[in-house]
MARTI-622638 format. One record per atom (N, C-alpha, C): residue in one letter; y, z, x. Coordinates in steps of 0.02 Angstrom, whole numbers, padded with zeros to 5 digits, always signed. Each point is the difference from the previous one (the first is absolute). Example, Ala and Ser with C-alpha at 12.3 -4.5 7.8 and 13.67 -1.06 7.14 Angstrom:
A-00284+00390+00660 A+00059+00000-00045 A+00060+00000+00045 S+00053-00036-00018 S+00059+00003+00042 S+00055+00037-00039 
END
This chain:
M+00121+04403-02618 M-00021-00034+00059 M+00005-00066+00015 A+00028-00024+00047 A+00021-00076+00019 A-00062-00043-00007 Q+00011-00062-00033 Q-00057-00051+00003 Q+00041-00054+00030 P-00014-00011+00048 P+00027-00078+00032 P-00048-00057-00032 P+00039-00048-00007 P-00015-00061-00035 P-00061-00043+00041 M-00035-00031-00036 M-00048-00026+00040 M+00022-00081+00013 I-00040-00017+00059 I+00029-00077+00017 I-00078-00041-00001 T-00009-00053-00036 T-00054-00034-00002 T-00002-00043+00063 L-00034+00010+00028 L-00008-00054+00070 L-00044-00058-00023 S-00001-00050+00049 S-00018-00066-00015 S-00061-00008-00034 N-00052+00053+00033 N-00076-00022-00024 N-00001+00063-00062 G+00046+00024-00031 G-00014+00029-00066 G-00002+00081+00013 V-00004+00015+00060 V+00001+00077+00019 V+00074+00024-00017 E+00000+00058-00037 E+00060+00048+00002 E+00020+00047+00052 M+00048+00006+00015 M+00015+00036+00056 M+00078+00040-00016 P+00004+00066+00012 P+00053+00037-00011 P+00064-00028+00042 Q+00068-00003-00035 Q+00049-00035+00039 Q+00025+00055+00051 L-00014+00054+00003 L+00042+00047+00046 L-00053+00063+00011 G-00025+00001+00053 G-00058+00043+00035 G+00020+00039+00063 F-00038+00048+00025 F+00014+00029+00048 F-00035-00027+00065 G+00055+00011+00057 G-00009-00025+00070 G-00036+00058+00039 V-00039-00011+00042 V-00014+00070+00047 V+00009-00026+00079 F+00022-00053+00006 F+00026-00026+00065 F+00027+00076+00037 Q-00037+00013+00072 Q+00022+00041+00038 Q-00006+00081-00021 V-00034-00001-00051 V-00020+00059-00034 V-00063+00033+00050 P-00008+00057+00036 P-00056+00007+00046 P-00056+00018-00043 A-00063-00017+00029 A-00051+00018-00035 A-00020+00062-00044 D+00021+00053+00047 D-00012+00076-00026 D+00057+00016-00051 E+00055-00049-00016 E+00052+00015-00033 E+00008-00048-00063 V-00060-00044-00011 V+00022-00046-00056 V-00027+00028-00057 Y-00057+00043-00008 Y-00033+00022-00063 Y+00052+00025-00053 E+00042+00048+00032 E+00064+00029-00047 E+00056-00045-00033 P+00013-00047+00051 P+00053-00054-00050 P-00030-00040-00038 V-00064-00030+00017 V-00031-00043-00063 V-00009+00044-00040 T-00028+00063-00006 T-00003+00023-00052 T+00046+00018-00044 L+00052+00014+00022 L+00075+00010-00023 L+00015-00064-00040 A-00015-00044+00034 A+00025-00069-00027 A-00044-00022-00062 L-00052+00020-00002 L-00054-00024-00036 L+00021+00047-00077 E+00027+00059+00012 E+00019+00054-00052 E+00074-00029-00033 A+00034-00034+00047 A+00054-00018-00030 A-00004-00074-00034 G-00061-00020-00011 G-00006-00059-00032 G-00010-00072+00041 Y-00001+00008+00066 Y-00025-00058+00035 Y-00066-00022-00007 R-00017-00065-00003 R-00068-00017-00011 R-00010-00063+00060 L+00027-00013+00033 L+00010-00042+00069 L+00001+00040+00049 V-00054-00014+00048 V+00014+00044+00059 V-00020-00049+00052 D+00040-00011+00050 D+00000-00056+00051 D-00005+00035+00063 T-00057-00016+00048 T-00015+00028+00058 T-00019-00062+00047 A-00030+00025+00062 A-00040-00065+00041 A-00030+00033+00054 A-00033-00031+00030 A-00054+00029+00048 A+00043+00016+00070 A+00052-00040-00005 A+00038+00020+00068 A+00037+00070-00022 Y+00008+00024-00060 Y+00034+00056-00007 Y-00037+00069+00021 R-00056-00023+00007 R-00060+00065+00012 R-00008+00063-00044 N+00018-00018-00075 N+00009+00046-00039 N-00046-00013-00067 E-00050-00068+00006 E-00024-00013-00062 E-00045+00063-00027 E-00029+00036+00051 E-00053+00052-00028 E+00043+00051-00045 G+00051+00009+00013 G+00051+00058-00027 G+00022-00030-00076 V+00016-00060+00010 V+00024-00035-00061 V-00053-00002-00052 G-00075-00014+00029 G-00056-00009-00065 G-00002+00075-00014 K-00002+00052+00045 K-00016+00070-00026 K+00051+00020-00059 A+00046-00028+00001 A+00066+00038-00041 A-00018-00063-00063 I-00024-00049+00014 I-00015-00037-00063 I-00068+00026-00032 A-00044+00016+00024 A-00071+00036-00016 A+00013+00055-00038 N+00048+00034+00018 N+00017+00070-00022 N+00051-00001-00052 S+00033-00049-00017 S+00055-00011-00048 S-00022+00018-00064 G-00060-00025-00026 G-00024+00002-00050 G+00019-00049-00062 I+00025-00046+00039 I+00028-00069-00034 I-00055-00063+00013 A-00014-00025-00067 A-00039-00038-00009 A+00004-00057+00058 R-00058-00024+00023 R+00011-00052+00062 R+00043-00067-00039 D-00032-00020-00045 D+00029-00063-00031 D+00083+00001-00025 E+00023+00068+00015 E+00079+00010-00019 E+00041-00008+00064 L-00044+00002+00066 L+00038-00003+00069 L-00008-00065+00025 F+00056-00013+00047 F-00001-00065+00035 F-00012+00020+00076 V-00037-00021+00039 V-00003+00027+00075 V+00009-00065+00044 T+00050-00007+00039 T+00003-00044+00056 T-00017+00022+00062 T-00030-00033+00027 T-00001+00002+00068 T-00004-00058+00063 K+00001+00014+00055 K+00023-00076+00035 K-00054+00002+00079 L-00008-00059+00004 L-00037-00015+00060 L+00043-00006+00065 W-00037+00047+00063 W+00061+00000+00050 W-00017-00050+00037 N+00046-00019+00057 N+00002-00058+00051 N-00067-00007+00040 A-00020+00063+00025 A-00065-00007+00037 A-00056-00023-00035 D+00000-00004-00068 D-00056-00018-00036 D+00002-00079-00027 H+00042-00035+00031 H+00007-00074-00035 H-00057-00028+00028 G-00025-00062-00039 G-00057-00034+00008 G-00057+00010-00060 F-00031-00040-00018 F-00040+00001-00059 F-00060+00077+00005 S-00032-00014+00054 S-00049+00074-00004 S+00028+00050+00005 R+00058+00020+00052 R+00026+00058+00006 R+00046+00018-00058 A+00017-00050-00041 A+00033+00027-00056 A-00031+00024-00059 L-00062-00026-00008 L-00054+00019-00045 L-00017+00085+00012 A+00002-00001+00077 A-00036+00071+00014 A+00068+00047-00006 A+00046-00034+00013 A+00063+00062+00001 A+00023+00022-00084 F-00025-00057-00039 F+00003+00031-00074 F-00043+00043-00027 E-00062-00001+00040 E-00068+00057-00017 E+00036+00054+00018 R+00031+00013+00061 R+00035+00069+00023 R+00057+00026-00035 S+00040-00042-00020 S+00050+00014-00044 S-00020+00025-00080 A-00043-00037-00025 A-00037+00020-00071 A-00033+00073+00006 E-00031-00002+00056 E-00035+00070+00022 E+00042+00052+00014 R+00053-00006+00022 R+00053+00048+00024 R+00034+00029-00076 L+00025-00056-00034 L+00029+00012-00065 L-00051+00032-00060 G-00068-00014+00017 G-00058+00022-00059 G+00007-00043-00049 L+00007-00067+00004 L+00005-00043-00056 L-00045-00046+00001 D-00035-00022-00036 D-00043-00058-00002 D+00036-00077-00018 V+00050+00010-00033 V+00053-00048-00004 V+00065+00005+00012 V+00030-00034+00041 V+00063+00005+00017 V+00051-00044-00039 D+00061+00008-00032 D+00028-00028-00044 D+00031-00063+00031 L+00026+00022+00064 L+00041-00063+00030 L-00001+00008+00082 Y-00017-00057+00022 Y-00019+00009+00077 Y+00043-00053+00021 L+00042+00027+00059 L+00032-00047+00032 L+00004-00013+00077 I+00009-00056+00028 I+00013-00017+00071 I+00052+00036+00007 H+00009+00053+00063 H+00046+00035+00010 H+00064-00043+00040 W-00026-00045+00040 W+00053-00038+00047 W-00031-00070+00012 P+00029-00052+00004 P-00021-00056-00001 P-00026-00016+00064 L+00026+00024+00072 L-00021-00011+00059 L-00003-00079+00020 P+00074-00043-00008 P-00023-00071+00014 P-00015-00011+00064 V+00020+00035+00053 V-00019-00013+00066 V-00073-00001+00019 Q-00037+00049-00047 Q-00067-00006+00008 Q-00029-00050-00043 D+00030-00021-00052 D-00020-00065-00033 D-00073+00012-00044 D-00009+00055-00027 D-00071+00004-00031 D+00001+00035-00063 Y+00069-00010-00042 Y+00012+00037-00067 Y-00037-00046-00047 V-00010-00067+00012 V-00040-00030-00056 V-00072+00022+00005 E-00029-00004+00057 E-00075+00029+00009 E+00004+00067-00041 T+00043+00036+00018 T+00002+00074-00040 T+00011-00004-00061 W+00052-00047-00040 W-00001+00004-00071 W-00064-00021-00023 R-00047-00039+00021 R-00056-00030-00024 R-00055+00066-00005 A+00014+00055+00051 A-00037+00062-00014 A+00017+00037-00074 L+00074+00000+00009 L+00019+00035-00075 L-00018-00054-00048 E-00001-00053-00003 E-00021-00046-00054 E-00076+00034-00022 Q-00049+00003+00063 Q-00063+00014-00018 Q-00007+00066-00034 L+00052+00061+00024 L+00008+00062-00047 L+00009-00008-00063 Y+00053-00048-00011 Y+00008-00008-00068 Y-00042-00041-00039 H-00037-00035+00015 H-00059-00045-00044 H-00047+00063+00001 D-00013+00039+00046 D-00065+00033-00012 D+00016+00075-00031 G+00059-00007-00027 G+00037+00064-00042 G+00012+00057+00028 R+00009+00005+00062 R+00015+00066+00039 R+00080+00018-00004 V+00039-00060-00012 V+00065+00022-00020 V+00028-00055-00067 R+00034+00026-00024 R+00028-00022-00064 R+00069-00067+00008 A+00024+00020+00059 A+00047-00047+00013 A+00014-00002+00077 I+00015-00061+00027 I+00013+00003+00077 I+00074-00031+00017 G+00029+00018+00052 G+00067-00018+00006 G+00030+00008+00068 L+00058-00001+00021 L+00031-00013+00060 L+00048+00057+00021 S+00022+00022+00073 S+00047+00040+00008 S+00022-00043+00063 N+00071-00008-00022 N+00048-00030+00070 N-00023-00064+00008 F-00027-00048-00047 F+00013-00063+00009 F+00049-00041-00013 T+00016-00058+00052 T+00061-00043-00041 T-00032-00048-00026 E+00058-00040-00028 E-00012-00050-00042 E-00039-00062+00030 Q+00007-00014+00071 Q-00041-00050+00041 Q-00075+00021-00011 Q-00002+00064+00009 Q-00076+00032+00024 Q-00039-00001-00072 I+00053+00015-00060 I-00058-00012-00065 I+00004-00064-00025 R+00033-00055+00017 R-00011-00065-00011 R-00061-00020+00047 R-00006+00027+00056 R-00070-00025+00043 R-00060+00023-00033 L+00008+00067-00035 L-00056+00029-00032 L-00015-00032-00054 R+00046-00016-00042 R-00004-00037-00059 R-00036-00076+00001 S+00012-00026+00060 S-00034-00063+00012 S-00070+00007+00032 E-00016+00039+00022 E-00068+00019+00042 E-00041+00039-00025 T+00019+00040-00056 T-00053+00044-00031 T+00015+00000-00078 E-00051+00029-00042 E-00007-00001-00064 E+00041+00046-00044 V-00014+00054+00008 V+00029+00062-00036 V+00071+00008+00013 V+00043+00001-00044 V+00095-00003+00014 V+00005+00091+00008 P+00022+00003+00053 P+00033+00075-00002 P+00044+00031-00062 V-00020+00053-00029 V+00039+00027-00053 V+00073+00020+00009 L-00010+00025+00054 L+00062+00044+00028 L+00022-00009+00072 D+00071+00009+00030 D+00013-00002+00062 D+00032+00070+00005 Q+00000+00041+00044 Q+00020+00066+00005 Q+00037-00010+00060 V+00069+00010-00011 V+00047-00024+00058 V+00066+00055+00008 E+00024-00004+00057 E+00072+00044+00007 E+00041-00032-00046 L+00029+00048-00035 L+00063-00030-00059 L+00029+00058-00019 H+00072-00005+00002 H+00041+00049-00023 H+00061-00033-00009 P+00050+00035-00034 P+00072-00029+00004 P+00021-00026+00059 G-00018+00034+00059 G+00032-00007+00060 G-00037-00074+00022 F-00054-00017-00032 F-00057-00061+00026 F-00024-00033-00061 P+00030-00027-00040 P-00021-00016-00079 P-00051-00057+00011 Q-00004-00034+00050 Q-00053-00062+00003 Q+00009-00042-00068 A+00052-00023-00009 A-00001-00047-00057 A-00039-00077+00003 P+00005-00024+00055 P-00036-00057+00003 P-00081+00016+00000 L-00023+00048+00028 L-00072+00002-00006 L-00015+00039-00080 R+00043+00037-00028 R-00010+00022-00060 R-00009-00073-00051 S+00039-00033+00013 S-00007-00054-00035 S-00049-00056+00001 F-00025-00011+00069 F-00058-00026+00018 F-00065+00032-00038 L+00007+00063+00013 L-00066+00042-00028 L+00001-00018-00080 T+00062+00001-00038 T-00011+00002-00070 T-00014-00058-00020 G+00014-00055+00041 G-00029-00077-00022 G-00071-00008+00004 E-00026+00047+00061 E-00066-00018+00003 E-00054+00055-00045 G+00049+00043-00038 G-00035+00041-00059 G-00029+00054+00045 I+00023+00026+00063 I-00017+00047+00053 I+00059+00049-00015 A-00033+00065-00019 A+00050+00071-00011 A+00036+00019+00075 T+00046+00018-00004 T+00039+00043+00056 T-00001+00055-00007 E-00028+00034+00060 E+00015+00077+00000 E+00025+00019+00066 A+00050+00046-00009 A+00042+00027+00032 A-00031+00068+00042 W-00001-00015+00070 W-00005+00074+00039 W+00059+00021+00027 S+00017+00052+00017 S+00062+00027+00028 S+00047-00020-00053 P-00004+00015-00072 P+00048-00027-00047 P+00064+00036-00010 L+00011+00055+00047 L+00053+00034-00010 L+00038-00010+00075 G-00029-00051+00037 G+00028-00021+00069 G+00013+00056+00048 Q-00066+00069+00011 Q+00006+00045+00023 Q+00067+00042-00003 G+00025-00005-00059 G+00052+00047-00023 G+00066-00036+00029 E+00001-00043+00042 E+00067-00021+00039 E+00053-00033-00052 I-00033-00026-00065 I+00052-00042-00035 I+00015+00051-00053 L-00037+00067-00012 L+00018+00036-00051 L+00082+00020-00006 G+00042+00007+00076 G+00060+00010-00002 G+00041-00049-00013 D-00023-00067-00018 D+00060-00042-00016 D+00034+00010-00048 G+00064-00029+00004 G+00046+00031-00050 G-00012-00046-00064 V-00021-00063-00010 V-00022-00035-00062 V-00065+00042-00037 I-00045+00025+00049 I-00063+00046-00043 I+00033+00063-00013 T+00029+00029+00035 T+00042+00071-00023 T+00050+00003-00062 R+00032-00060+00000 R+00046-00012-00050 R-00048-00014-00065 I-00047-00044-00003 I-00055-00009-00067 I-00027+00067-00018 A-00022+00034+00049 A-00047+00062-00009 A+00045+00044-00030 A+00075+00002+00016 A+00041+00055-00027 A+00013-00019-00088 E+00000-00074+00001 E+00009-00025-00079 E-00043+00034-00035 H-00072-00014+00024 H-00055+00014-00041 H-00020+00070-00010 G+00022+00044+00041 G-00023+00054+00009 G-00058+00010+00035 R-00020-00043+00055 R-00054-00004+00025 R+00013+00010+00087 T-00052+00008+00021 T-00008+00008+00073 T-00002-00070+00023 P+00022-00006+00076 P+00008-00076+00021 P-00077-00017+00004 A-00047+00034+00024 A-00071-00020+00000 A-00022-00020-00061 Q+00009+00022-00054 Q-00015-00017-00085 Q+00029-00071-00004 V+00066-00001+00023 V+00030-00069-00023 V-00035-00060+00036 V-00009+00007+00066 V-00035-00042+00041 V-00069-00018-00033 L-00049+00052-00009 L-00050-00015-00035 L+00000-00034-00056 R+00049+00018-00043 R+00007-00037-00068 R+00023-00073+00008 W+00036-00026+00067 W+00023-00055+00017 W-00063-00048+00013 H-00055+00023+00036 H-00061-00022+00012 H-00034-00011-00065 I+00002+00050-00052 I-00043-00007-00055 I+00033-00063-00037 E+00060+00005-00007 E+00039-00063-00036 E-00014-00067+00029 L-00008-00007+00076 L-00015-00062+00028 L-00079-00033-00002 G-00035+00076-00035 G-00069-00031-00004 G-00046+00024+00061 N+00027+00031+00043 N-00040+00025+00056 N-00048+00046-00013 I-00052+00015+00027 I-00041+00062+00004 I+00022+00042+00048 V+00002+00061-00010 V+00045+00045+00055 V-00060+00053+00008 I-00005+00041+00080 I-00038+00047+00012 I+00039+00037+00038 P+00059+00038-00027 P+00033+00045+00026 P-00050+00064+00034 K+00019+00029+00054 K-00034+00054+00039 K+00043+00069+00003 S-00030+00055-00017 S+00028+00052+00011 S-00052+00055-00003 V+00017+00053+00036 V-00044+00050-00010 V+00040+00077-00017 T+00055-00016-00029 T+00044+00053-00030 T-00014-00004-00086 P-00018+00048-00027 P-00016+00000-00065 P+00053-00018-00046 E+00056+00021+00024 E+00061-00025-00045 E+00013-00068-00005 R-00006-00030+00064 R+00008-00069+00012 R-00050-00039-00026 I-00060+00018+00000 I-00055-00034-00030 I-00004+00002-00077 E+00038+00034-00034 E+00007+00009-00066 E+00071-00048-00021 E+00044+00013+00048 E+00052-00052-00010 E-00006-00067+00005 N-00047-00033+00049 N-00007-00067+00011 N-00038-00032-00055 I-00035+00043-00051 I-00027-00027-00042 I+00043-00016-00072 A+00056+00062+00012 A+00030-00002-00065 A+00053-00042-00010 V-00011-00076+00012 V+00044-00066-00003 V-00023-00034-00068 F-00028+00013-00042 F-00005-00043-00059 F+00028+00023-00066 D+00052+00034+00009 D+00050+00028-00058 D+00053-00026-00002 F+00034-00049+00057 F+00059-00028-00002 F-00005-00072+00032 E+00049-00034-00011 E-00004-00074+00020 E+00066-00019+00046 L-00006-00042+00041 L+00060-00025+00038 L+00036-00075-00035 G+00052-00010-00002 G+00038-00050-00024 G-00024-00057+00056 A+00009-00057-00037 A-00005-00067+00060 A+00051+00008+00057 D+00052+00018-00009 D+00056+00003+00049 D-00019+00059+00034 E-00026+00049-00020 E-00019+00065+00052 E-00063-00025+00045 I-00054-00048-00022 I-00046-00025+00031 I+00029-00052+00057 D+00038-00044-00023 D+00028-00049+00048 D+00039+00033+00070 A+00033+00064-00029 A+00039+00037+00051 A-00042+00027+00046 I-00050+00044-00018 I-00048+00019+00040 I-00027-00057+00041 T-00026-00057-00024 T-00036-00043+00038 T+00051-00038+00055 A+00071-00008-00013 A+00045-00016+00059 A+00001+00038+00050 I-00022+00069+00005 I+00007+00040+00058 I-00043-00029+00055 G-00061-00035-00025 G-00024-00031+00054 G+00010-00041+00065 S-00033+00005+00050 S-00010-00040+00050 S-00069-00028+00026 D+00005-00036+00046 D-00058-00022+00037 D-00031+00044+00052 R+00028+00068-00008 R-00034+00035+00061 R-00046+00038-00036 R-00063+00010+00041 R-00064+00034-00023 R+00007+00067+00026 Q-00028+00055-00027 Q-00016+00071+00042 Q-00063+00001+00031 G-00054-00038-00025 G-00055+00017+00020 G-00019-00065+00053 P-00072-00011+00011 P-00012-00064+00045 P-00002-00071-00023 D+00024-00044+00035 D-00006-00067-00018 D-00080-00038-00018 P-00019-00001-00059 P-00069-00027-00001 P-00015-00056+00056 E+00043-00040+00006 E-00019-00058+00070 E-00016+00028+00053 Q+00014+00058+00013 Q-00006+00034+00074 Q-00046+00053-00008 F-00002+00040-00055 F-00041+00067+00008 F-00075-00009+00008 D-00025+00033+00057 D-00073+00001+00011 D-00023+00056+00015 L+00022+00061-00011 L-00012+00070+00027 L-00079+00017-00034 G-00032+00009+00037 G-00075+00030-00007 G-00043-00061-00015 A+00020-00079+00023 A-00035-00051-00009 A-00056+00001+00070 R-00060-00011-00012 R-00055+00008+00047 R+00016-00066+00042 S-00017+00013+00062 S+00019-00055+00066 S-00063-00048-00020 Q+00021-00067+00016 Q-00047-00051-00021 Q-00042+00000+00077 
END
């Protein structure tokens, strides 16, 4: 069984470098793929209130027979629940749906800069951290400028920023900034929604290593130090995505894959995205 390496976050908590994402997996279908992923060796599961599948994730975890301290569970605060009191209440609902007393990592899903309340919201996460309800707190889709503001106005340093990141959008400046701040980088959509898997550079490297393009891209993330959460509901791909720890890429191969990138996002721009934000 594959055993992803552990990343030590800035507060000393260890987190698997590769995990299982459940974005867009329907609530009534999430139980089986999470179960398969846990059987395949995944120990990190990443969900969110917005995915509406926390309850199914929690049931799969509870029925897995795996000791709680061997699992790492991430969930995220949705946009409608920004603000100190709302965030605290939203966390309790997520924890209840997951069936967990303590969540390993809790993230603010989007910064909502137009709403301008992510600092107040972060203070709620700090409270949860100090109260022991979460082992670590972090961010999703935050920019360098937004993180700098949090650092200047709050106490607890985010352990992680989960952002769109793949060979088509490698985010080198943001990754460099996060590394300098001691903040881990986690990639959502690490395979670029599959669009970059047919790139000639990636298919050539995959053929040379006797691997699939997806495995090569995931290995590229691992070599860069990113945490990755690929999603699949196909048993073969669930197993394939975690089988990336028995080969390495050369420095020239890593550079060639990185050079594919551009500044074009596939997902929303964090400076503009406000879906689900409550009206003021």
